[in-house]
LOTI-24446 format. One record per atom (N, C-alpha, C): residue in one letter; x, y, z. Coordinates in steps of 0.001 Angstrom, whole numbers, plus 500000, padded with zeros to 6 digits. Layout:
N
AXYZ/...
***
This chain:
270
M627183237055468630/M626419237455469813/M626233236279470755/K626514236498472037/K626319235461473048/K625011235690473793/T624512234617474404/T623359234705475285/T623828234406476694/I623622235366477598/I624156235264478948/I623059235560479958/A622888234676480921/A621894234851481976/A622549235476483198/I621834236400483833/I622357237120484992/I621281237140486064/T621581236625487238/T620646236759488351/T621014238018489142/G620030238545489856/G620265239812490540/G620498240941489555/A619842240864488407/A620128241772487291/A619421243115487380/A618576243316488376/A617811244556488438/A618583245710489059/S619708245414489719/S620452246492490371/S621898246077490595/G622702247025491034/G624061246739491475/G624956246138490405/I625769245185490812/I626740244561489921/I626042243815488791/G624927243166489091/G624183242456488054/G623697243386486967/A623127244529487352/A622633245489486369/A623782246090485573/A624905246382486235/A626058246945485537/A626630245948484538/T626629244680484902/T627122243642483988/T626202243505482783/A624909243488483037/A623956243400481929/A624111244583480983/A624278245783481532/A624401246977480698/A625638246898479806/Q626755246436480357/Q627963246340479540/Q627817245275478461/L627249244140478822/L627058243077477827/L626125243521476710/E625086244257477058/E624169244776476042/E624898245746475112/R625753246582475680/R626522247510474845/R627451246764473889/E627924245605474326/E628808244806473481/E628049243995472439/G626722244066472477/G625915243403471464/G625416242023471835/H625523241643473098/H625074240325473530/H623618240361473998/K623002239216474010/K621653239067474551/K621760238694476019/T621065239416476878/T621073239104478299/T619683238681478766/I619668237708479650/I618438237233480283/I618555237563481758/G617736238464482242/G617814238907483629/G616801238221484517/I617253237809485697/I616384237168486689/I616548237909488002/D615437238298488614/D615492239053489858/D614111238992490500/L614028239465491735/L612717239634492360/L611973240814491733/N612736241762491184/N612169242931490518/N612496242872489027/P611728243546488183/P612007243526486743/P613401244075486431/A614150243346485612/A615484243772485181/A615326244478483840/E615070245762483876/E614657246494482682/E615776246675481663/G617031246550482075/G618131246760481150/G618522245537480343/C617804244439480505/C618148243192479821/C617304242993478568/S617817242183477662/S617065241864476446/S615742241203476798/E615797240262477747/E614607239601478271/E614785239458479774/S613694239422480503/S613800239245481947/S612518238637482500/F612661238053483670/F611502237541484394/F611852237488485876/T610855237338486715/T611080237343488159/T611078235918488699/A611918235703489708/A611990234410490384/A612657234617491733/D612246233824492703/D612814233879494046/D613807232732494204/L615087233039494110/L616115231999494155/L616396231496495563/A615741232074496562/A615898231572497922/A615033230343498173/S614168230000497217/S613294228841497386/S613568227800496308/P613447226524496641/P613648225475495622/P612728225639494413/D611464225974494647/D610536226160493526/D610961227334492653/G611427228408493289/G611878229567492541/G613098229257491687/R614003228433492205/R615189228046491437/R614801227230490214/Q613873226306490408/Q613442225491489275/Q612736226338488227/A611969227324488677/A611310228227487741/A612342229056486977/A613401229463487666/A614460230240487013/A615191229402485976/I615499228174486325/I616186227280485380/I615324227066484139/A614042226773484359/A613140226546483228/A612995227806482372/G612895228962483024/G612749230213482291/G613973230548481454/I615142230288481985/I616377230536481231/I616478229567480058/Q616200228301480313/Q616279227300479236/Q615329227640478095/E614145228092478435/E613179228463477400/E613676229643476568/R614266230629477236/R614686231853476551/R616009231712475804/C616825230741476194/C618104230567475493/C618034229476474433/G616902228796474339/G616752227748473341/G617625226547473591/G617974226310474851/G618772225136475192/G620263225313475032/K620729226529474659/K622166226781474525/K622491228107475191/L623307228039476252/L623613229217477057/L625124229454477055/D625535230638476624/D626966230945476515/D627589231388477831/G626777231928478725/G627345232414479980/G626303232554481064/L626772232478482303/L625896232619483466/L626639233422484527/V625967234456485044/V626535235284486108/V625532235317487261/P625674234429488237/P624743234418489372/P625124235480490404/C624531236660490265/C624827237792491144/C623898237890492346/A622737237270492287/A621730237461493324/A622275237065494695/G622081237941495675/G622552237640497014/G622180238741497983/L622322238428499260/L622055239381500331/L623235239410501292/S623409240543501945/S624444240654502972/S623843240369504344/G624701240277505329/G624242240038506684/G623823241324507377/L622711241252508112/L622241242356508942/L621851241806510306/P621892242621511336/P621588242118512681/P620242241416512805/D619237241879512059/D617891241298512185/D617526240378511029/R618501239991510219/R618224239114509069/R618647237681509416/P617781236693509196/P618159235315509538/P619266234783508649/G620198234071509255/G621281233471508490/G620793232450507486/S619668231811507778/S619131230794506869/S618763231384505512/L618376232658505475/L618031233289504199/L619271233393503317/L620410233743503895/L621644233824503130/L622087232447502658/V621893231442503511/V622216230067503124/V621462229686501857/S620164229969501849/S619329229543500725/S619551230374499470/L619749231675499625/L619904232536498458/L621345232573497953/N622282232940498825/N623660233151498383/N624331231869497905/Y624064230774498597/Y624748229532498250/Y623886228623497380/F622789228116497924/F621987227165497158/F621309227834495965/G620988229113496074/G620417229833494942/G621394230043493809/T622679229852494084/T623713229925493052/T624067228552492511/I624407227617493398/I624933226335492915/I623861225503492218/E622613225586492691/E621564224807492031/E621255225365490642/L621404226675490474/L621197227250489153/L622310226813488202/I623554226847488687/I624677226413487839/I624507224952487440/D624216224108488420/D624009222686488130/D622842222470487172/G621753223180487410/G620557222989486599/G620717223443485164/L621681224332484911/L621912224834483558/L623137224197482907/H623643223137483515/H624863222487483029/H624757222086481561/E623668221432481193/E623545220937479819/E623409222082478817/A622717223142479194/A622600224291478304/A623948224971478116/L624747225029479162/L626096225594479068/L626991224700478213/A626912223390478423/A627726222461477644/A627360222525476164/A626089222771475862/A625642222824474471/A626275223976473703/A626721224999474426/A627355226140473764/A628745225795473253/G629379224798473863/G630708224380473430/G631841225203474000/S631563226437474390/S632572227336474960/S631848228336475836/A631504227899477065/A630676228709477952/A631461229104479193/S630961230120479895/S631623230595481108/S630599230883482195/V630963230526483417/V630197230897484601/V631101231764485468/V630599232920485882/V631357233796486771/V630528234006488036/G630964233386489131/G630260233515490394/G630638234791491122/L629807235164492090/L630059236341492915/L630442235884494316/C631740235936494601/C632212235660495951/C632415236996496670/S633362237091497565/S633541238327498324/S634901238305499001/N635495239501499161/N636757239539499906/N636529239331501405/S635264239294501837/S634983238972503243/S635407237550503593/T635590236702502579/T636042235328502836/T637421235297503485/T638213236338503262/T639569236368503835/T639786237541504767/T638906238525504763/T639133239708505596/T638193239809506796/A637122239019506814/A636253238974507990/A636843237969508982/P637113238379510213/P637777237469511154/P636883236322511610/N637489235180511795/N636837234003512389/N635520233615511711/P635546233364510407/P634314232904509753/P633880231561510320/P632588231316510411/P632089230067511010/P632307228869510086/M633378228134510316/M633707227017509438/M632689225892509547/E631980225815510673/E630911224821510804/E629859225046509722/L629565226300509441/L628580226607508395/L629163226335507014/V630418226687506780/V631053226387505502/V630967224896505205/E631289224079506187/E631254222628505999/E629838222130505770/A628865222712506472/A627468222304506280/A626988222665504879/L627406223794504379/L627026224202503027/L627623223275501983/V628912223038502072/V629581222191501097/V629023220772501129/A628530220329502298/A627936218993502413/A626647218881501597/G625993220026501319/G624867220023500390/G623494219801500976/D623369219727502300/D622067219534502942/D621520220911503311/E620583221423502523/E620108222788502740/E619419222958504095/A618607222005504486/A617904222125505760/A618887222181506928/A619896221320506902/A620898221315507968/A621704222605507959/A622067223075506773/A622843224306506666/A622032225514507126/R620747225514506842/R619892226614507299/R619855226682508824/A619806225528509468/A619790225505510932/A621089226088511493/V622209225733510890/V623496226274511337/V623557227769511046/G623033228176509885/G623026229589509530/G622249230438510514/D621118229941510983/D620344230690511971/D621075230755513307/K621842229729513610/K622611229731514854/K623750230743514793/T624412230853513654/T625546231773513534/T625095233216513333/G623902233408512740/G623442234746512401/G623943235155511030/S623254236105510408/S623543236409509005/S624836237186508806/I625284237961509790/I626526238717509609/I627702237758509448/A627742236721510276/A628791235709510135/A628509234771508970/A627229234576508653/A626877233658507573/A627311234191506216/Y627382235514506065/Y627726236070504753/Y629087235577504254/P630193235785504985/P631463235269504468/P631490233751504345/A630741233068505198/A630706231600505122/A630050231137503819/T628953231792503427/T628295231391502174/T629204231652500980/K629940232739501019/K630823233079499906/K632062232176499878/M632567231790501048/M633697230861501092/M633279229493500561/A632111229034500968/A631620227740500488/A631415227771498980/L630916228889498455/L630722229014497012/L632057228950496281/A633067229641496805/A634392229603496176/A634929228178496143/R634747227446497221/R635232226060497266/R634457225174496307/W633154225376496225/W632333224588495302/W632783224823493866/L632989226078493507/L633384226406492141/L634762225841491796/R635721226007492691/R637079225551492403/R637146224026492313/A636393223352493155/A636411221884493138/A635856221342491827/R634846222005491277/R634208221514490047/R634863222048488774/A635521223175488875/A636070223810487678/A636988222892486887/V637742222059487583/V638764221226486923/V638231219859486502/K636951219607486753/K636389218290486460/K636061218139484972/E636088216891484517/E635801216590483118/E634415217071482716/E633435216966483622/E632079217353483250/E631909218869483141/W632890219629483580/W632833221078483451/W633836221575482402/I635111221737482769/I636055222252481776/I636227221261480628/G636065219978480910/G636158218977479847/G635058219112478813/R633979219765479175/R632877220016478236/R632811221489477823/G633909222189478045/G634005223567477558/G633372224612478443/I633152224297479735/I632526225253480652/I633568225754481645/N633918227021481563/N634861227626482506/N634115228114483746/L634577227706484918/L634015228183486183/L635051229055486886/N634707230302487144/N635559231232487873/N634678232114488746/A635293233009489499/A634509233928490331/A635290235208490566/V634557236268490875/V635160237505491341/V634832237659492819/A635725238329493551/A635543238561494989/A635642240060495243/P634543240789495095/P634596242245495280/P634803242638496736/G635382243820496918/G635382244470498212/G634155245353498332/K634226246341499207/K633064247210499460/K632767248038498220/T631661247725497577/T631260248334496313/T629904248999496516/M629736250187495982/M628530250961496246/M627330250424495471/T626677249461496094/T625454248866495576/T624351249046496615/A623141248679496248/A622036248758497194/A622287247857498397/M622962246721498165/M623263245803499265/M624195246455500276/V625235247116499805/V626164247795500711/V625488248988501383/Q624691249723500633/Q623991250865501211/Q623077250422502348/E622449249266502176/E621583248716503216/E622367248515504508/G623586247985504392/G624432247805505573/G624863249119506169/M625203250099505324/M625632251402505814/M624508252133506534/D623267251873506121/D622115252521506743/D621698251869508054/D622194250663508310/D621815249976509543/D622472250671510742/P621706250983511800/P622274251737512926/P623370250992513686/I623367249664513611/I624397248894514312/I625586248618513403/L625312248070512241/L626379247673511325/L627034248870510646/G626235249877510338/G626730251010509563/G627903251729510184/Q627933251828511511/Q629004252565512178/Q630361251884512038/H630354250603511640/H631612249876511483/H632086249807510025/M631192250020509080/M631546249769507687/M632579250745507143/D632521252014507562/D633486252984507070/D634872252780507664/K634968251931508679/K636270251647509292/K637013250527508560/F636334249899507618/F636960248825506856/F638053249426505978/P639294248937506059/P640399249591505343/P640303249441503831/M640469250547503133/M640425250584501666/M641666251353501199/P642768250665500934/P643998251364500529/P643813252307499351/I642915252007498437/I642699252872497278/I642039254184497659/G641441254240498862/G640865255475499366/G639434255742498973/R638757254755498439/R637353254927498051/R636686253577497930/N635363253593497830/N634609252371497581/N634621252027496097/G634339250770495797/G634285250340494413/G632999250776493722/K633026250714492395/K631849251024491585/K631370249746490916/P630056249537490811/P629556248325490154/P630126248125488757/E630336249221488039/E630854249128486675/E632264248561486638/E633045248809487700/E634407248272487754/E634385246756487915/I633462246273488724/I633334244822488904/I632815244192487608/A631882244886486963/A631314244376485715/A632375244229484630/E633349245138484588/E634425245049483594/E635156243719483710/L635477243321484940/L636197242066485144/L635306240871484811/I634054240928485222/I633123239839484909/I633019239645483402/C632871240738482678/C632705240637481225/C633969240092480567/F635128240432481095/F636355239843480560/F636364238331480780/L635967237893481975/L635963236463482271/L634933235703481441/L633932236398480952/L632948235776480062/L633435235697478620/S634497236418478298/S634933236539476914/S635850235394476488/E636050235279475193/E636936234251474654/E638387234495475045/K638733235719475417/K640097236034475842/K640461235368477167/A639455234898477900/A639696234334479227/A639566232816479267/R639641232150478123/R639403230708478090/R640433229900478877/F641633230428479074/F642661229674479798/F642541229841481315/I641594230644481745/I641392230884483179/I640351229897483693/V640765229023484597/V639903227938485089/V640036227835486609/G638930227969487316/G638922227756488752/G639578228854489558/S639597230073489056/S640255231181489756/S639238232084490453/I639658232654491581/I638864233631492315/I639630234948492269/F639067235966491631/F639755237234491431/F639295238272492454/F640227238686493322/F639919239746494281/F639973241093493565/I638915241880493737/I638829243210493147/I638256244106494236/D639163244570495116/D638718245155496387/D639492246395496826/G640179247056495902/G640889248271496270/G642080248052497174/G642509246795497324/G643717246498498092/G643496245997499503/T642245245814499913/T641979245418501296/T642605244069501642/D642389243077500794/D642932241751501078/D644460241785501131/A645078242504500203/A646543242599500193/A647060243298501448/L646332244305501920/L646739245019503129/L646700244121504363/L645627243362504497/L645433242560505701/L646149241219505657/R646482240734504435/R647039239378504322/R648209239329503332/A649095240277503435/A650174240382502442/A650998239104502320/D651220238411503416/D652084237231503400/D651320235909503332/D649993235988503264/D649193234762503283/D648977234155501908/F649308234901500870/F649112234408499502/F650307234827498663/P650832233931497817/P650390232544497656/P650837231659498812/S650021230665499103/S650371229668500116/S651097228518499442/P652231228092499966/P653000227031499300/P652342225665499427/W652547224837498429/W652114223441498474/W653291222647499025/V653169222194500253/V654271221511500947/V653988220013500971/L654798219239500260/L654634217800500239/L655098217176501525/G654380216157501956/G654797215397503136/G654435216038504446/S653645217106504424/S653277217763505682/S651853217395506075/
***
């Protein structure tokens, strides 16, 4: 039996992941603003604030006994016309990376641990993402990044936070202090999946009218359980050779819009 912590565990992809892990016989620790009733243990914390992140780290460490087999940071918000971009900066990006960093020793203590981040296919399918914000996020100054996030607005900030997260994960995945200590870092990049977060966007009078126009070659939206299946595989021992990968699971949207953009060749001397 493994012990796996999941943020955003009260609903959506986080709840679906917890439910599958529980069915497989694992212990789950759920963290959310609301009670995560489907987990073995749960507590509330606000990952958009530094104090909330520290409380979450301490709460997980206490409940896992200093040894954590897996971490799935699902907590996040999408962009809405009236939502500040700074909130996404603090929750989607810093609320993820600070938790991963803060639980590094507990993950290393397991000897064979996995982290599966939640990115998004919006990183490649949303046009003209604000690279100024991506760079500010990767630079690690939360106050500066929040200022840029408010300038760009949350709709543009959403793909930027997810792109920065993908870069953070890939850069660290291959380092001695991560994979060298038995910690696999990977991520999934879902497309439009029927969660409360997506429903919130669909219900918005401005944003909602555009969401159904997003191309889905499979002909339907994703289900949280489908994303959870991939997450649970990446947490398993069968996925130990997978390091630093971002898995698109989006019904074909990325392939439709960018068929020739991947794989990108590594060209020496250019």
